[in-house]
C-alpha positions in Angstrom: 0.0 -0.2 0.1 1.3 3.5 -1.0 1.4 5.5 2.2 3.9 8.1 3.3 4.8 9.4 6.9 5.2 13.2 6.7 7.1 13.9 10.0 7.8 17.4 11.8 10.1 16.9 14.4 9.5 20.4 16.1 6.0 19.3 16.6 6.6 15.7 17.0 3.7 15.5 14.6 2.9 13.2 11.8 0.6 13.7 8.7 0.0 10.7 6.2 -0.3 10.7 2.6 -1.8 8.0 0.5 -2.3 7.5 -3.0 -3.9 5.1 -5.5 -5.2 5.3 -9.3 -5.0 9.0 -9.6 -6.8 9.8 -6.2 -4.9 10.8 -2.9 -5.9 11.9 0.8 -4.4 13.3 3.4 -4.4 12.8 7.2 -4.1 15.3 9.9 -2.3 17.9 8.1 -0.4 20.9 9.4 -1.5 24.5 8.3 1.1 25.1 5.6 -0.6 22.7 3.0 1.4 23.5 -0.3 3.5 20.3 0.5 0.7 18.0 0.4 -0.3 19.8 -2.8 2.7 19.5 -4.5 3.0 15.5 -3.4 0.0 14.7 -4.8 0.9 17.0 -7.9 3.8 14.9 -8.4 1.7 11.8 -8.5 -0.5 13.7 -11.2 -3.5 12.9 -8.5 -6.5 14.6 -7.3 -6.5 15.1 -3.4 -10.2 13.6 -2.7 -10.5 13.7 1.1 -8.8 14.9 4.3 -9.4 13.0 6.9 -9.1 14.5 10.6 -8.9 12.0 13.4 -10.0 14.6 15.9 -10.2 18.0 16.8 -6.3 19.0 17.4 -5.2 20.7 20.4 -1.6 21.0 19.9 -1.5 22.7 16.4 -3.9 24.4 14.1 -4.8 21.8 11.2 -4.6 22.7 7.5 -8.0 21.1 6.8 -9.8 24.6 5.7 -6.8 25.7 3.4 -6.4 22.2 1.9 -10.0 21.7 1.0 -10.4 25.4 -0.4 -7.5 24.8 -2.7 -8.0 21.4 -3.8 -11.8 21.0 -3.8 -11.2 17.8 -1.2 -13.8 16.7 1.2 -13.0 17.0 5.1 -14.2 13.7 6.9 -14.4 13.6 10.9 -15.7 10.6 12.9 -19.0 10.2 14.6 -20.2 13.4 17.3 -18.0 15.7 15.6 -19.5 19.0 15.3 -17.6 21.3 12.8 -18.4 24.9 12.2 -17.9 24.6 8.4 -18.5 22.3 5.8 -17.7 18.9 6.1 -18.6 15.1 6.5 -19.4 13.9 9.7 -19.0 9.8 9.1 -20.9 7.1 11.1 -19.1 4.5 12.6 -17.7 1.7 10.1 -18.4 3.9 7.2 -16.4 3.3 4.5 -14.3 5.8 2.0 -12.8 5.1 -1.4 -9.4 6.5 -2.8 -8.5 4.9 -6.0 -8.8 1.1 -5.3 -8.1 2.0 -1.3 -10.6 1.5 1.2 -10.3 3.7 4.6 -12.9 2.1 7.0 -14.3 4.5 10.1 -13.5 3.1 13.5 -14.8 5.3 16.4 -12.6 5.3 19.3 -13.4 7.9 21.7 -11.1 8.9 24.8 -8.7 11.3 24.0 -11.9 13.2 22.8 -15.2 12.4 22.2 -15.0 12.3 17.9 -11.7 10.5 18.0 -11.5 7.8 15.1 -9.0 5.7 13.9 -9.1 4.9 10.3 -8.6 1.3 9.2 -6.7 1.1 5.9 -7.5 -1.6 3.4 -5.3 -2.0 0.3 -6.3 -2.8 -3.3 -6.4 -6.7 -2.9 -9.0 -6.1 0.2 -6.7 -6.8 2.7 -6.4 -4.7 6.0 -2.7 -2.9 6.2 -2.8 -0.6 9.1 -4.6 1.9 11.0 -4.0 5.5 11.2 -4.8 5.9 15.1 -4.5 9.7 15.6 -3.9 10.4 19.2 -5.9 7.2 20.1 -3.0 4.9 20.1 0.6 6.2 19.9 3.9 3.9 20.1 4.4 2.9 23.6 1.6 5.1 24.9 -1.8 6.3 24.1 -3.4 9.8 24.4 -4.0 11.7 27.6 -7.8 11.9 28.5 -8.0 15.3 30.0 -7.6 17.9 26.8 -11.4 17.5 25.8 -12.7 18.4 29.2 -11.0 21.8 28.7 -13.4 22.7 26.0 -16.4 20.4 27.2 -17.5 21.5 30.7 -19.3 18.4 31.5 -16.5 15.7 30.5 -14.0 14.5 33.2 -10.5 12.8 32.8 -11.9 9.7 34.5 -15.1 9.5 32.1 -12.7 10.1 28.9 -10.2 7.6 30.2 -13.1 5.2 30.4 -14.2 5.7 27.1 -10.6 5.0 25.8 -10.7 1.4 27.4 -13.6 0.6 25.8 -12.3 2.0 22.5 -9.0 0.2 22.6 -10.5 -3.4 23.8 -13.5 -3.3 21.6 -12.2 -1.9 18.5 -8.1 -2.0 18.3 -7.1 -4.9 20.6 -9.4 -7.1 18.4 -7.6 -6.1 15.0 -4.6 -8.4 13.5 -1.1 -8.1 15.0 0.3 -7.6 11.3 -1.3 -4.3 10.8 1.0 -1.2 11.0 0.3 1.4 13.6 0.5 4.9 12.0 0.1 7.6 15.2 -0.2 11.4 15.1 2.5 11.9 17.2 5.9 10.8 18.6 8.3 11.5 21.7 8.1 15.0 22.6 4.4 15.8 22.0 2.4 16.9 25.1 -0.5 14.9 23.7 0.9 11.5 25.7 3.3 11.2 28.9 5.6 8.5 27.6 5.6 8.0 23.5 8.5 6.2 22.0 10.8 8.0 19.7 9.7 5.3 17.3 7.1 6.6 14.7 5.4 3.5 13.6 5.3 0.0 15.0 3.2 -3.4 14.3 0.4 -3.6 16.1 1.3 -7.0 17.5 4.5 -5.4 19.1 2.5 -2.9 20.6 0.1 -5.4 22.4 3.3 -6.9 23.9 5.2 -4.0 24.8 2.5 -1.0 25.4 1.8 -0.4 29.0 -1.8 0.7 27.9 -2.4 -2.4 26.2 -1.8 -4.9 29.0 -4.4 -7.0 30.7 -6.1 -5.1 33.1 -9.6 -3.8 34.1 -11.0 -0.2 33.4 -10.4 0.8 36.9 -6.7 -0.2 36.7 -6.5 1.1 33.4 -7.9 4.5 34.6 -5.8 4.8 37.3 -2.4 4.3 35.2 -3.3 6.6 32.7 -4.0 9.6 34.8 -1.0 8.9 37.3 2.1 11.3 36.1 -0.2 13.9 33.7 1.1 17.2 33.7 -1.3 20.3 33.0 -1.4 20.8 29.6 -0.1 23.9 27.3 -2.4 26.9 27.9 -3.1 27.2 24.3 -4.4 23.7 23.5 -7.8 24.9 24.2 -7.6 27.7 22.0 -6.4 25.4 19.2 -9.1 23.2 19.6 -11.5 25.9 19.0 -9.7 27.2 16.0 -9.8 23.8 14.5 -13.8 23.5 15.4 -14.7 27.2 14.6 -12.3 27.9 11.8 -9.4 30.3 11.1 -7.9 33.1 8.3 -6.0 31.3 5.6 -2.2 31.0 6.4 -1.7 32.9 3.1 -3.5 35.9 4.7 -1.4 35.6 7.9 1.9 35.5 5.9 0.8 38.4 4.1 0.5 40.3 7.1 3.6 39.1 8.9 6.1 39.8 5.9 6.8 43.3 6.8 10.8 43.9 7.0 11.1 46.8 9.3 14.2 49.2 9.9 15.7 49.3 13.4 14.0 52.6 13.7 10.6 51.4 12.6 10.8 48.0 14.7 11.6 50.2 17.6 8.4 52.3 16.9 6.2 49.6 16.4 7.3 47.9 19.6 6.6 51.0 21.5 3.2 51.8 19.7 1.7 48.2 19.8 3.0 46.7 23.0 4.1 44.0 20.6 6.3 41.1 22.3 10.1 40.8 20.7 10.7 37.3 20.3 14.1 36.6 19.0 14.5 32.9 17.5 18.2 33.1 17.5 20.1 30.1 18.8 21.1 30.4 22.5 24.6 31.5 22.0 24.1 34.0 19.4 21.1 35.5 21.8 23.3 35.7 24.9 26.1 37.9 23.1 23.9 40.6 22.3 20.1 41.4 21.7 17.3 44.0 22.1 16.5 44.7 25.6 13.1 43.1 26.7 13.0 40.4 24.0 12.4 36.9 24.8 14.5 34.2 23.0 12.6 31.0 21.7 15.2 29.2 19.3 14.0 28.0 15.9 16.3 25.3 16.5 14.3 23.7 19.4 10.8 22.8 20.3 10.0 26.4 18.9 5.9 26.1 18.5 5.6 24.1 21.9 7.6 26.7 23.8 5.6 29.3 22.2 2.4 28.0 23.3 3.7 27.1 26.6 5.6 30.6 27.5 3.0 33.1 25.7 -0.4 32.8 27.1 -2.5 34.8 24.7 -2.7 33.6 21.1 -3.7 37.1 20.0 -0.4 38.6 21.0 1.1 40.9 18.6 4.6 39.6 17.5 7.9 41.3 16.4 10.3 39.0 14.8 14.1 38.7 15.4 15.6 36.2 13.5 18.8 34.8 11.6 18.7 35.9 8.2 16.6 33.9 6.0 14.8 32.3 8.7 12.0 35.2 8.9 9.2 33.1 7.1 10.0 29.7 8.8 9.2 31.5 12.2 6.1 32.9 10.9 4.7 29.8 9.5 5.9 27.8 12.8 4.2 30.6 15.0 1.1 29.9 12.5 1.0 26.1 13.2 0.1 26.4 17.0 -2.5 29.6 16.2 0.0 32.6 16.5 -1.4 34.7 13.6 -0.3 38.1 14.7 3.2 38.6 13.6 3.2 42.4 12.4 6.7 42.2 11.2 10.4 41.3 11.5 13.7 43.0 11.9 15.0 43.7 8.4 18.8 42.2 7.8 18.4 40.5 11.3 19.9 41.7 14.8 23.0 43.3 13.0 21.1 46.0 11.6 20.1 46.9 15.2 23.6 46.5 16.6 25.1 48.7 13.8 22.1 51.1 14.1 23.7 51.8 17.6 20.8 50.9 19.3 20.9 49.7 22.8 21.9 46.0 23.4 21.7 43.5 26.3 23.7 40.3 27.2 23.8 37.4 29.5 26.8 36.0 30.9 27.3 32.2 30.2 29.8 29.7 31.7 30.6 26.4 31.0 30.0 23.4 33.1 33.6 22.7 34.3 33.8 26.6 35.3 30.5 26.0 37.4 32.6 22.9 38.9 35.2 25.4 40.2 33.2 27.7 42.3 30.8 25.2 43.9 32.8 25.2 47.0 31.2 28.5 47.3 27.8 26.6 47.5 25.8 29.0 45.1 22.0 28.7 44.5 21.3 26.8 41.6 17.9 26.8 39.6 17.4 23.9 37.6 14.6 24.7 35.2 14.3 21.4 33.4 10.9 19.2 33.9 9.9 17.9 37.5 10.5 14.0 36.1 13.9 15.4 34.5 15.0 16.6 38.1 13.4 13.8 40.2 15.4 11.7 37.8 18.9 13.1 38.4 19.7 16.6 39.6 22.6 18.2 41.3 22.7 17.9 45.0 21.0 21.0 46.8 19.6 22.4 43.5 16.3 24.2 43.4 13.7 22.8 40.9 11.4 25.6 38.9 10.1 24.3 35.7 10.4 26.6 32.9 6.9 26.4 32.2 6.1 27.6 35.8 8.6 30.2 36.1 6.5 33.1 35.7 4.2 32.1 38.4 7.7 31.4 40.6 9.7 34.7 40.5 9.3 35.6 43.9 11.4 32.6 44.7 14.4 33.9 42.9 16.5 36.4 44.7 17.4 40.1 43.2 20.2 40.4 45.9 22.0 37.1 45.7 23.8 35.5 42.9 22.5 32.4 41.3 23.1 29.7 38.5 20.5 28.9 36.3 20.7 25.5 34.0 18.5 23.2 32.2 19.4 19.8 30.1 21.6 21.5 27.5 21.1 25.5 27.4 18.1 25.9 24.9 15.5 26.0 27.7 17.8 28.1 30.3 18.0 30.8 27.8 14.5 31.3 27.2 14.4 31.4 31.3 16.9 33.5 31.4 15.8 36.3 28.7 12.2 36.2 30.8 14.6 37.0 34.0 16.4 39.8 32.1 13.1 41.2 30.9 12.2 41.7 34.5 15.4 42.9 35.7 17.3 40.3 37.2 20.6 40.9 36.5 22.5 38.7 39.2 22.5 35.0 37.4 24.6 33.3 34.9 23.2 30.4 32.6 25.1 27.3 32.0 26.0 26.6 28.5 26.3 22.9 28.6 23.3 22.4 31.1 23.0 19.3 32.8 24.7 17.1 30.3 28.0 19.2 30.7 27.6 19.2 34.5 27.5 15.3 34.4 30.9 15.3 32.9 32.4 17.2 35.9 32.7 16.1 39.3 29.8 18.5 40.7 28.0 16.1 43.0 24.5 14.7 41.8 21.7 12.6 42.8 21.5 8.7 42.2 19.9 8.2 39.0 16.1 7.2 38.8 14.4 6.1 35.4 12.2 8.7 34.5 9.6 5.9 33.7 9.4 4.7 37.1 8.2 8.1 38.5 5.0 8.2 36.9 
């Protein structure tokens, strides 16, 4: 069967493309749809359907633009109530793409409309299942997201629905089927996903904790243990996917405004826009526009934007490495941040050469930290709690990055301290936030905990993170 996984690492997201006999279908597309159109054009195939496994929370889907540009029909599973033209399928409905068939399996649990699509090849043989966020490799979808949109749902109810879906719809299927999930490791839609992005259902039956023999009560308890609060932008993305949104072409048109340093500064002052610097952490530390926030494109950019910028209506001004401006705009729009109003023309160098005010952040290597440990410095570890509990510097204080804004009172202004994450990406984001709020008495560890482990700095005994859930 001709199926391609189109994986986007920064969102840990997988879309799927199938084609047969001049017809094609896309499953769970990202917002920028031209790559899917180009793929179908290469095969001289008409895009017949856009299948959605559910109303996504962690990204804005490209279903509307893709349907508008290709004439494809949008398909959701049972109980979906989209506020635009779409087919709401019934359980066991079958759709044809060329000589392939796609069978609808309603699998509520992650959300109520969550649907798995069974792929049947041209010979009538079952090939695989596109599972959305119902079944991941090594995990299943978290059952606490839909309750933030639909008030009478609880995570316990949804977990119970998911148990029934897995046992009544997924586990009875043949072991040879391929599992094609919507996400891999790094997504906030599960808690312990594998780095692998496909597998056989048979292997998942053997290895996935959620597919092992247990009663519903035990399943619910296991599934809800270790869940962390979802990013604040998730419910807003769900509503965009249900209600509709502006075309990405319109968003990009508004955002592609190169601004001189003077115009950039005026726009920031007049609009209250957030200055978002997407350069790598090392370049940012050496010089940046005062009060700007650093979220590097070289990491999980979109996810950290969603975590750290609470208002998706926030106006944004971009500072990028030259040539990366459009990429930053696209990646912002993937998670619903549609209000970029321009970017610094020719990047940070133009600001510097205009002799505008510049701020800096001091960084040290872990080996330098080792040399000053006798002075017992205050160390702030901004990794996730599970990372900290697994292994940390003895005596360090844990303030996870996504909680730093609500824990600022715990950070002294009259005493020097050290800040670190795993490798320097997240700690620079935290450092930029502290700088913007007038902290100037800290140092960032460039190589993070990875570098610390290569020194003689005392660390706690290692505990496997999976045992902490």
